[in-house]
C-alpha positions as CSV (number, residue, x, y, z in Angstrom):
1,M,-26.6,-236.7,121.4
2,I,-29.8,-236.9,119.4
3,P,-31.2,-234.8,116.5
4,V,-32.8,-231.5,117.4
5,P,-35.3,-229.7,115.1
6,N,-33.4,-227.0,113.1
7,P,-34.3,-224.3,112.8
8,I,-36.2,-223.7,116.0
9,P,-38.8,-221.0,115.3
10,E,-37.6,-217.6,116.5
11,P,-39.9,-216.0,119.1
12,A,-41.9,-213.1,117.9
13,A,-40.4,-210.6,120.3
14,F,-36.9,-211.8,120.0
15,D,-35.7,-209.4,117.2
16,E,-36.9,-206.3,119.1
17,L,-36.0,-207.4,122.7
18,C,-32.7,-209.3,122.1
19,R,-31.2,-208.9,118.7
20,K,-31.7,-205.1,118.2
21,K,-31.1,-204.3,121.9
22,G,-28.0,-206.5,121.9
23,Q,-26.6,-205.0,118.8
24,A,-27.1,-201.5,120.0
25,W,-25.3,-202.5,123.3
26,L,-22.4,-204.0,121.5
27,T,-22.0,-200.8,119.4
28,R,-22.0,-198.7,122.6
29,N,-19.8,-201.1,124.5
30,P,-17.1,-202.4,122.2
31,Q,-14.5,-202.7,125.1
32,H,-16.6,-205.1,127.3
33,S,-15.5,-208.7,127.0
34,R,-18.9,-210.0,128.5
35,P,-21.9,-208.9,126.5
36,R,-25.2,-207.8,128.4
37,D,-27.6,-210.7,128.7
38,F,-30.7,-209.9,126.6
39,W,-31.2,-213.6,125.7
40,S,-32.4,-215.2,129.0
41,P,-36.0,-214.0,128.7
42,F,-36.1,-216.5,125.6
43,R,-34.6,-219.4,127.4
44,H,-37.9,-221.2,127.8
45,D,-38.6,-220.8,124.0
46,L,-35.3,-222.4,123.3
47,A,-36.0,-225.1,125.9
48,D,-39.2,-225.9,124.0
49,G,-37.4,-226.2,120.8
50,F,-35.0,-228.7,122.5
51,N,-37.9,-230.5,124.1
52,N,-36.5,-229.5,127.4
53,R,-33.5,-231.8,126.8
54,C,-29.9,-230.8,127.0
55,G,-28.5,-230.5,123.4
56,Y,-25.4,-232.6,124.3
57,G,-26.6,-234.7,127.2
58,A,-29.8,-235.7,125.4
59,M,-31.8,-235.9,128.6
60,W,-34.6,-233.8,130.1
61,I,-33.2,-231.0,132.4
62,P,-35.3,-228.9,134.8
63,S,-33.6,-225.7,134.1
64,G,-30.9,-225.3,131.3
65,T,-28.9,-222.4,130.1
66,V,-28.6,-220.6,126.8
67,D,-25.3,-221.6,125.2
68,H,-23.8,-219.5,122.5
69,F,-22.7,-222.4,120.1
70,I,-20.0,-219.9,118.6
71,S,-18.9,-218.1,121.7
72,C,-19.1,-214.4,122.0
73,H,-15.4,-214.3,122.2
74,Q,-15.1,-216.0,118.9
75,D,-17.6,-213.8,117.0
76,R,-19.4,-211.0,118.7
77,N,-21.7,-210.6,115.7
78,L,-23.5,-213.9,116.7
79,T,-24.0,-212.9,120.3
80,Y,-27.6,-212.0,119.9
81,E,-28.5,-214.3,116.9
82,W,-31.3,-216.9,117.7
83,S,-29.7,-219.4,115.3
84,N,-26.5,-219.5,117.4
85,F,-28.3,-220.5,120.7
86,R,-28.4,-224.0,122.0
87,Y,-30.1,-225.3,125.2
88,L,-27.6,-227.0,127.5
89,D,-27.3,-228.2,131.1
90,G,-25.3,-225.5,132.8
91,W,-22.3,-227.6,133.9
92,I,-22.0,-229.1,130.3
93,N,-22.1,-225.4,129.0
94,S,-19.2,-224.6,131.4
95,A,-17.2,-227.4,130.0
96,K,-18.0,-226.5,126.4
97,N,-16.8,-222.9,127.0
98,K,-13.2,-224.2,127.3
99,R,-13.2,-225.9,123.9
100,Q,-12.8,-224.7,120.3
101,T,-16.3,-224.5,118.7
102,S,-14.9,-225.5,115.3
103,Q,-13.8,-228.9,116.7
104,L,-17.2,-229.6,118.4
105,L,-20.2,-231.3,116.9
106,D,-23.2,-229.0,116.8
107,P,-26.2,-230.6,118.2
108,F,-28.2,-229.2,115.2
109,D,-25.9,-231.5,113.0
110,V,-26.5,-234.7,114.9
111,Q,-28.7,-237.4,113.0
112,D,-30.5,-240.4,114.2
113,G,-28.3,-243.3,115.3
114,W,-25.0,-241.4,115.6
115,F,-24.7,-242.1,119.4
116,E,-26.0,-244.9,121.6
117,I,-25.9,-245.8,125.3
118,D,-24.3,-249.0,126.3
119,L,-26.0,-251.0,128.8
120,P,-25.4,-251.8,131.7
121,S,-22.6,-249.3,131.8
122,L,-24.7,-246.3,130.6
123,Q,-21.7,-245.0,128.7
124,L,-22.3,-242.9,125.6
125,K,-20.5,-244.2,122.5
126,L,-20.3,-243.3,118.8
127,T,-21.8,-245.5,116.1
128,D,-20.8,-246.4,112.6
129,A,-23.7,-244.3,111.4
130,I,-21.6,-241.1,111.8
131,P,-20.5,-240.0,108.3
132,P,-16.7,-239.8,107.8
133,E,-16.8,-236.0,107.4
134,D,-18.3,-235.6,110.9
135,R,-16.4,-238.4,112.6
136,A,-13.5,-236.4,113.9
137,R,-15.7,-233.7,115.5
138,A,-17.9,-236.4,117.0
139,E,-14.9,-238.1,118.5
140,Y,-13.4,-234.8,119.9
141,T,-16.8,-233.9,121.3
142,L,-17.1,-237.3,123.1
143,R,-13.5,-237.1,124.3
144,N,-13.6,-233.5,125.4
145,L,-17.0,-232.8,126.9
146,P,-18.2,-234.8,130.0
147,L,-20.6,-237.0,127.9
148,R,-19.2,-240.4,127.7
149,D,-18.6,-241.5,131.3
150,D,-18.5,-238.5,133.6
151,E,-20.0,-239.5,136.9
152,R,-22.4,-236.5,136.8
153,I,-24.0,-237.6,133.6
154,L,-23.9,-241.3,134.6
155,R,-25.8,-240.4,137.6
156,Q,-28.5,-238.7,135.5
157,R,-28.7,-241.7,133.1
158,R,-28.7,-244.1,136.1
159,S,-31.6,-242.3,137.6
160,W,-33.8,-242.4,134.4
161,Y,-32.9,-246.0,133.9
162,E,-33.8,-247.0,137.4
163,L,-37.1,-245.2,137.3
164,Y,-37.9,-247.2,134.1
165,Q,-36.6,-250.5,135.8
166,Q,-38.8,-249.9,138.9
167,G,-41.9,-249.3,136.8
168,A,-42.2,-245.6,137.8
169,L,-41.7,-244.5,134.1
170,S,-43.0,-246.2,131.2
171,L,-40.9,-246.8,128.0
172,E,-42.7,-244.0,126.3
173,G,-41.9,-241.8,129.2
174,L,-38.3,-242.8,129.2
175,R,-38.2,-242.1,125.4
176,Q,-39.5,-238.5,126.1
177,R,-37.0,-237.9,129.0
178,A,-34.0,-239.8,128.0
179,P,-34.4,-241.2,124.4
180,L,-30.9,-242.7,124.1
181,I,-31.6,-244.9,127.1
182,A,-35.0,-245.8,125.7
183,A,-33.2,-246.9,122.5
184,A,-30.6,-249.0,124.4
185,V,-33.5,-250.7,126.4
186,E,-35.2,-251.5,123.1
187,K,-32.0,-252.8,121.5
188,Q,-31.3,-255.0,124.6
189,A,-34.9,-256.5,124.5
190,A,-34.5,-257.1,120.7
191,A,-31.3,-258.9,121.3
192,S,-32.9,-261.0,124.2
193,N,-35.8,-261.9,121.9
194,K,-33.4,-263.3,119.3
195,A,-31.6,-265.4,121.7
């Protein structure tokens, strides 16, 4: 996980086409457990705010989903609120839906240096930079979402790392697409230069 700009500017038409329409739908349909999707037309705006990177995976994804950080089941009043949306890879969003939001670290709360990639394993790990008050949520997030060493995310990391190793992607390109891997490469290079 890496820092994400917060707040992400709300699109001009969002209030009219999502928030107001959505709140009206909720008022008319209090019995429905799954709210009507008025947010998807704004997915690209959200993706832009996340630099097209998954909020948890911290890597470029070609087509992510709109995640309700606080789920519709936990608080229907936030269903159509821009500030409650996060941009996630679909399979990570599915894994997140099975977890209690209050125990998860919000991508908007993450600061520089809280997480790093270990080379050569490409596993995600916590650093000592995480403040004590955020440590339990960070540990829970790493333990309960498929971020540390799930084969699906390792394959993504391996793909970006191999493109860099083969010269098909510059370090700057790697930094744009998979910033934690770029930081790991730089850390490894600095350690080699000291040796």
